[in-house]
N, C-alpha and C positions, 0 to 999 in steps of 0.2 A: 320435637325438632330433629332428633336422631332416632334411628330405628333400632331393632332388636339388639340388646347388649347383654345377654344373659349366658354367654358361653363361659366355660371354666377358665380360671386364670392359669397362666403358665408359670413355671418355676423360675425364680431369679437365680443368678449366678453369683451369690454372695459368699460362696465358700472361699473365694480368694482373699477375702478381707472380712473378718468377723464384725468389724465396725461399719461396714459399708451401708447396711440398712439404716443404722442409727444415724450415721452422718448425713446421708443424702435424703432419707425419707422417700426414696424413689423405688417403688415396686414395679409400677408400670409407667410408661412415659407418654401414652397418648390415648385419650378416649374422647375428650371434648375440647378440641383445640382448633383455633384458626390462626391465620397469619398474624393478626394483631392481638388476638385475645389470649396469647400465651402468658401475658402479664396479668390477666384478670381471671385466671382459671378458677381454682377452688379456693377454699377458705382456710386460712388462719390456723393451720396446725403448727404451732410453735414446737420445734424439735424437742423431744423428750426421749429418754431411754426406756423402752418398754421392758427391758430385762433387768432394770436396776434392782439392786438388793433392797432398796428402800421401798416398803409397800406403798402402793397408791392409795389415796383416800377413797373410801367407799361412798356410794351415793345412798345415804341413809335418810329415811324420812324423819329422823329425830332432829335434824338440823332445822332451826327456825329462822334462818336468814331469808330475806325477801329478794326475789329476783327483780332487777330494776326495769325489766321490759316484759310485756305480755307475750306468751307463747301461743295464743289462740290462732295466730296466722297459720299454724301448722294444719289446721282443719279447713282453712279458707283458700289458701293459694293452690292453684291447680297443679301440684306436683304429682309425679307418677309414683304411687305407693306400691306398685306391683313388684318392684325389686326387693321389697322387704317382707313380702307375704310369708315366704317359707324360709325365713332367716334361721341359720344355725351357725353358732361359733365354729371357726375352723381350728386346725391343730395348734397354731400359735396365735398369740395376741396380735402380732404384726400382720399375719395373713388375714385375720378377722378385720382389723381396722382399715385395711386397704381393699376390702371386698367392695363390690359395687353398691351394696346396700349401705354400708358405713360411709362410703364416700358421698353417696347421695344425701345422707343425713347430715354430713359435715357441711355440704352446700346449704342445706335447709337451716341448720343452726347459724350459718353465716348471716342470715337475715336478722336474727336477734342481735348478733354482734354489731351489725351495721346500724340497727336501731339504737343500740346503746351508745354508739359513737355519736350519733346525731343528738341524742337526748342528754347524755352525761359527759360528752367530749372525751371518753376513754376508748382506746383502741381495743382493750380487752376488759375482762371483768376485774373488779377491784381486789378481790380476795377469794380464798378457797371456799369459805361458806357460801358466798354469793354464787360461785360457779356451781356448787353442788345443788343449790336451790333452783337455779335456772335449768339444770339438767333434769331435776325431778319434774318440773312443770313441762319440760319438753317431752319426757317419757309419758306423762299423763295424757298429753294431747295425742301422742302416737297411739297409746292404748285405746283412746276413744275412737280411733280409726280401725279398730280390730287388728292391730299389729301386735307382734310379740312384746311381752313386758320386759324382756331382757335386752332390748336393742341398745339403749344408752349405756348400760353397764358393760356390755360387750364391746361397743365401738369406741368409747371415749374414756379418757382419764381426766377427771375434773381439773387437775393441775395444769393441763395444757392450755386452758383458756384464761389463766390468771396472769395479769399484767406484771411485767418485770422490766427494769431499765435496760437490761442487756439483750436487746432484741434487734432493733433497727435504728441506728443513729441515736440511741438512747431516747427514743420517742415513746411516751406513754399516753399523752393526751393531745388535744388539738393545739394547745399553747406550744407544746414542744414541736408539733408539726410545722406551725407557722414560723417558729423561731429558727428552724433548720432550713425551710424552703422559701419563706416569705409567702406572698400571695401567689396563687396559681390560676390566673385568669383564663389561660388557654385550656387547661384541664376542666375548669368549672364550666366554661362555655361549651366545650365539645361533649361533655357528659350530661349536660342539663336536660336536653330534649328527650322525647320518647325514644328509647333505644331499641324498640321493636323494629324500627327502620334499619335495614342492613347498613346503609351508608352512614347513618348517625352512629351506629354501633362501631363501625370501623374507625371513624374519626376519634371517638372516645377512647378506644383501645390504643390507638397510636399515641395520643397525648399521655395516657397512663403509662405507657412503656417509657416515655421520656422521663417522667417523674420518678418511676421506679429506678431507673438507671442513675438519676441524680442522687437519690437517697443512698444507693449502694456506694456511690463515689464518696459521699459525705461520711458514711460509716467507715469505709476503708477496710472492713473485714469481709472478705469474700464469702465466708460461711453465713453471713447475715443477709445475703442477697435475696433468699427466699422469703425471709421475714419482711423485708421491704416490699417485696412483691405482694404479700398478703395485706399489709397496711394500706398500700395503694388501692387495692381492690375494695377494702372497707370504706375508704374515703369516697371513692367513686360511687358506690352503691348507697351509702348512708348520708353523704353530705352533698356531693356535686349534683346528683340526679334529682330533679325537682319532683319526680313521681315516687321516689323512695324505693327501698329495697324489696318491697312486696309487689312492685309493678312487674308486669310480664317482661318488659324490656330489660330491667335490671336483673331479674331472675335468669333470663336466658342469655343475655349478653355478658354480664359481669360475673354473676355467680355460677353460670353454666349449669343450671338446674334443669333436669328433664321435666318438661311440662306435658300435661295431657293435651291432646289435640282439641278436645272440646273447649268451648269458651264458657265463661261464667254463666250460670243459669239466668241471671238478670239480663245479660246481653242476649242470651238465646230468646228470652221472652220479648225483648225489645225488637230483635230481628224478626221474630215471628209476626208481631203486630205490623211492623213495617212491610213485611212480605205480603201479608193479607191485604193491606191497603193498596199496595202496588198491583197485586193480582186483580183486585176488584176494579181498579181504574183501567187496567189493561182489557178486562172483559168488556167494560163499557165502551171503550174506544173501538174494540173489534166489532161489537154489535152495530155501532153507528156507521163504521166505515166498511163493513163487510161487503155489501153489495158493490160499492164503488171499486174496492180492491179486486173483487172477483172479475168484473168486466174489464178492468185495466189489465189484469193478468192474462185473460183470454187473448186480448189484443197483442200483448207483448210476448206471449209464450214462444212463438216461433223465433222471434229475434233473440230472446234469451238463450234458447237452445243452441242457436247458431254461434253466439258469442262463447258459450260454455265449451262447445266443441272446438272452437278456434283456440281458446285458452289452453285446453288439454293438448292439442296438437303442438302448440308453441312450447309448452313445458317439455313434452317428449323430445321435440327437436333440440331444445336447449341442452338436454342431458346427453344428446348424441353428438353435440358439437365437440370437436377436438380442441383442447387448450392450445393457445398460441405459443407453441414451443418449437425448438429446432430438433426435437428428438425423432428417431426413426419410428414410424408406425408400421408394425409388423402385421402381416396377414396371419390368421390363425393356422393356416396350413403350414407355414414356416415353423411356427412354434411346436406344432404336433410332430413334425419331422425331427426337429432339434432335440426334443425330449423323448423320442420314440413313443409317441402317443401317451405322454405323461406316465411312463412306465414306473412301477414301484422301485425298480433297480436304480432309477435316477432321482428318487425322492431324497431330498436333503434334510428337510425339517418343516416345522410349522412356525410361521411368522405371524405378525399382527394381521388379522383378518384374512389369512390365506395360507396355502401350502406352497412350498418352494421345491422346484425341481432343477436338476442340472441339465444343461442342454448344450449342443454344439451346433453353431451356425454353419451355413455352407462354406464360409471362408475359413473354417477351422477355429473360430473364436469360441472360447468356453464362456457360457453365460449362466446366470441363475434366473429362472422364470418363476415369478410369484403369481399364482392364480388366486385371485380374490374369491372367497367362497360364496358371496352373496351378490346379487345383481339388482337389489332394490334401490330405491332412490337414496337411502342413507349410504349404502355402499358406494353408489356412484359419486356422491358428494365427497366421500373420503378418498375415492380414487382420483378425482380431479384435483382435490387439495394436494395430494401427494405429487401428482404430475406437475402441477403448476409451480409448487414450491421447490421440489427437489431438482427439477430441470434447470433452475436458476442458481443452484448452489454448486460452487466449484471450489473444492478444497482437497488438499492432499490426504486428509484424514476422514473423508466422507466416502461412502460407497457410491460410485458413479451409477447414474441411471442411463441406460443405453437406449431404451425405447419402450413402447407401449403397444397394446392391442385391445381393441374393443369389438366384442361380438354380441350382437343383439338377437332377439328371438326370431327375427325375420331372416337371419342369415344362416345360423346353424344352432339348432336347439341343444344339441349335445354339448357344445363348447361355449354356450352362452355365458358371458361374464366379462370381467376386466382382467387384464394381465399387465404385469410390469416386468421388464427385462433389465436386470442389473449385471454389472461386471461380476464374474465369478471370483470368489475368494477361496483359494485352494486349501487354506489351513483352517477353515471352519470358523467357529465362534470362540470367543474367550472362554465361555462356559465349558466347551468341549475339552479344553486344556486344563482348566482349574478343577473341574469335577467330571473326569471321564467315567463313562458307564461301561458295562460289559459289552454293549453293542458297539463300542468304539474300538474294538480290537481289529478293525480292518487294517489299521497300521498302528504301530506303537507310538503312543504319545508320551514324550518325556515331560517331566515336571518343568514348568517354566523357570528359567534362571532369573536371578535378581536383575541382570541387565535387561532381559526381555520384559520383565514386569515393570521396571522403571520406565522403559520406552513406551509401553502400552498406556500407563497412567498419563504420561505427558502427551501422548498422541490424542487420547480422549479429551484431555483438558484443552488442547489446541483446537480440536474440532468444535467444542462448546464455546470457546472464545470467539471463533468465527461466527457461529450461529447467533450469539448474543450481541456481539459488537462489530462484526465484520459485514453484516448486511442490514439494510434498512427497508422496512421495519425489522426488528429483531425476530428471530424464530425460536420458539420453545419446542424442544423435542418431545417432552412429556413421557418418554418411555425408555430412559437410559437404563440399561441392565446388561448383564454379562452376555446374554444370548443375542443382543443387538449390537455387540461389538465384534466385528469380524476381523480376521487376520489374513493379510495378503501373503504372497510367496516369500516376502522378506520378514514375515512376522511383525509387520507394522500394523497398528490398529486403525480400523476405519469404522466410523459410526454409521449404522444402517437402519433400515426399517423406519421410514418416515411417515408411516400411515397415521400417526397421531399428532403430527406437528401442528402448531398453531402460531400464526403471526401475532405479534404483540398488539398490533393495531386493530385486531378483530373485536376486542372488548376493552373499552376505555377503563372499565372498573375491574377487569380481569377476574370477573366472577363467572364461572361456567357451571351450568346445572348438570352437565354430563361429565363425570370424572372418568378419565381414561388412564391406564397405566397398569403396573404389575405390583401386587402386594409384596411388601418388604422393601420396595424401592421408592414408593410414592411418598412425597413430603406430607406430613400430617395436615397442614393447613389446606392443602389442595385436596387430599383424600376426603376430609371431613366437610369442608365448606366450599370447595371449588375455587379457592383463591389462588390464581395462577400468576406467578412472576418468574423471572429468571432464577430466583433462589429455589424454585421447585426442581429445576434441572440440577442445581448445585447439590441439593440433598441426595438425589439419585446418584450423582457422581461420587459423593462421599461414601455411599454404601458400596459402590463398585470398587473404590479404592480399598476399603476395608476387606472386601472379598479377596482382592488380589494379594494384599499383604498378609492376610491371615490364613488363606487357603480354606475358608469355611463359607458356606452359603449364607446369603442374607437372612433367610428364614428357613427353619427346619420344622417339619411337622411330624406328629406321631402317626401311627397307623390309622387312627381314627380321624385324622385331619386337624387335630388341635395343635396349635403352635407350641413348640417346646424350646425353641432357641431363636433369639433375635440378635444378630451380630452387633448392632449398634449398642444394645444394652450390655452385652458381654464385654466389649472392648471398653465401654465407659467404666464398668466396674473395675476392670484391671487398671485403667488409668488412675482412677480415684484412690486405689490402694497402692499406687506407686509401682505396679508390676506390669507396665505397658509392654515391656519386652516379651512377656509370656504370650502375647497375642500373635507374634510373628510366626509365620509358617516355618515349621522346623526344617524343611528342605532348604530354606533360604540361608540358614545359619551355617550350612556346610559349604556354601558357595564361596570359593576363594576370592571372588571379586566383590563380595558383599561389604558394605560399610554400614555398621549397625546404627550409627547416629543418623545417617540419611534415611535408613529404613524407618526409624522411629519418627523422623520428621514427616515422612509420608503418612504414617499412622495418625499422627496428630492432625494433619490436614484433612484426612478422612473423617476423623471425629468432629472437627470443627465444621466441616462442610455438611455433615449429617446431623448437626445440632437441632434439637427440637424447636428452639427459639429462632424464628426467621431472622431477627435482627442480629443474631450472633453469627450467622453464616456469612462467609466472605462472598464477594462476587467471584465468578469463575476466573476472571482475569487476575484478581488478587490471590486466589487459590493457586493458580499456575506460578505466580511469582514466589509464593511460599515454597512450593515444591522445588523450584529451581534455586532456592536460597537467596533470591534477590531482596526479599523483605522478611522480617522476623515473624514468626507465628505469635499472635497475641495470646495473653492468658485466656484459657477457655472458660467461659462463664458456667456457673452451676446450672443445672436444669431444675425448674420449679417442681414442687410436688404436684403430681397430676393423677388423674383417674387411672390411666393405664394406656398401653399402646393399642393401636388399632390394627386389625387384620381384615382384609377385604376378601370377599368370596364372589365368584361369578359363575359357579357351576363347574367349569372345567379346570379351574385353578390357575389359568393363564393370565387373567386380567381382572378387571373390576369395573363396577359402575357405581353411580351415586346411590343406588339402592343396595346398601351393603349391610352386613352384620358386623358386630364387634365382639372381641373377646379381650379379657385382661391378660397381661403377660407378666 
């Protein structure tokens, strides 16, 4: 389901609070997550203190308790065992238990817990000896697959799977579940079918999210929200789904277990027999109809060739048609003169899908000319998308599009391509001021004041409110980041680079196979599963707010390209330890006009907007109201225990695609 995920984990920032790891159980916050499935993620790790002075029970073969469920499924379900082939315990128990191998085994062990729930009505194992017995059988089956014999002892503490009343709404068994919730017909109906179907999976996840939130409200203890999250997942996989936790749908949708691409051998044999039968039938039909088809083809060949040629010409003509806009269509000669033949001295930077040059039109107007780098059909589609959408967007906080230029191969081969002409923003991008480089010494950039930062945050929020609520259908930008926020002469922010925009009506399901955006800013559910909503832009907005308030980049990499810092994790750890004020940029605190309580409010809105759980993020309209103090910021929900955060690569590091790798952080 997902591709290569074997990069090294990055280091967490737990030094601010020694109890941070224990309390949240969050080492990484995104590996296998989608918009709805954040409530069905992995399995069942009830919080325990790995550094407790009390020794953990060992998994000893002398224990004669019987495991209530069979572990033979370990050898039959098509899980990907490659992540555990070269397993070695890491420096600390916590690092080991949160490694990709251990987290995969945790998902796999969740199958047994779901089976036990269905068979014995218990959400976890009844006692410690039973837990030890089950883990012994679990390891035996892993060993049968030629995996190391220290996997279970390194990854798990048997005590963590033993039932206790102090978990979620004091639920221990199915009787307690129904006593707290009553019947759950909507959840049962949504999760009953085959969850290999993406639409069915999404419906199941949505209903599961509602139940998990209801349980958390009944419990009343915010620290138990993760436990309610796990119990809901167990119920969905073990009870609600008619195919059971060993089915491919439950494994991939609810338990988020990495599966092999190949199907079961029995299915392969069945498919082979069916394929041979169809092939034989096809050969017979071809033999019987071959002569007739041949003579028919000879007669129709000239007509078909003519139609194919006409279709090709029609497609080429369609791509050369100019969109129905009121923009100025420039001749390439005008842009060559304006930019001094695209001189390196006029180079501004590299934007989405092209390079940007400063230019001066004959009337003295300063413009920014973006030259798209490709002239294939895909680039043309992106170009026309940008022209059509941006030309109809009119707002104070958006970069105006002044005109366009199209040069085909028949006109001028040297300048063949597509061009966009924007209003020039003299103060560059937000990133230029937040993170100036040695190349920025052409003029001195002073650190942004609190007043300027506050204005920039509100300007970007207003721009997104317009895109999401001010036009119909709504427009999703998909690439909100500091380099795409430009500053005009008055240091007012304007959102630009609309090469990735998408209208909400383009996909009723909002599922997109091609993921676009920039790593560190892209919402997890969109990056991993292509699920695009207005909350995807809200996530990116939250990351930008944190950059502005903290003065640190969204993602920092080592010299080898491995992630070493993720701003959302760092600020989250400070908030959970009660030290959120330490996240503020030190230069802000010496500003005489600063108001620390308002600064911390902006930080909290950034944290809430970039929350890993889609349902926890506000709309951009509510985020703006929170920033302006019109409504209160709600309590920020905990983040569930997850595999780890995602980091996308596309070669040059500027963007990403759906064919991406992942590393833990």
